[in-house]
C-alpha angles and dihedrals in degrees: 000000000000094000090060086067088066090064111103100226093181092056092047091052089053091052092048090050091051091050088054092049093048092050091049089053092050092050091053090069114077112229116174101173145355087268087075087072094050095053111093091205087072096055096118093049090044091054091048091051092047093048094048092045091049091050093049092049090046090055091050090053092045090054094047094046091048095050094042090052097043092050094041091237090154132038096220132013105277130174122313088246088058089054090055090049092048091058089052091050088052090054096249091126135002123274092238089058092047090052088054097050107029092092092058095096092054091048090049089055091050094053094043090058089057101233092160139139101057132107097253096050092042090056093045092048092049091048090051091052087057089060100051088124087072087075090053091048090049091053092047092052092048094047091049090050093048092051 
């Protein structure tokens, strides 16, 4: 496929390495429950987690947008969630996985705008920390596709 040659593998690898670094940083902070995110004494750690999570999600969207554009998987630039879906439609990762991660860009926007602390966001942030393996799965699918 000639279009695959338009994919900047080196840039994608940089993004994947950054995702791995961000997830490692998140895991270095001990969070035992959603109450961690409601305790103002944890504000520095909360900001660190939110920043790292936002950066990791941003790199996922950068990869998806880049591949979708390089392969002409969309006619016009649509939403980042659509780029994620386009990669699934192209067989780069399974639909079930796409359904699980396609809301990441919206969640990134929510945490960037610093809505915490409140009960809803504390629960959502804690739930997302329970799914950090999704970042590893994403990387695995992308690396397999690049190979």
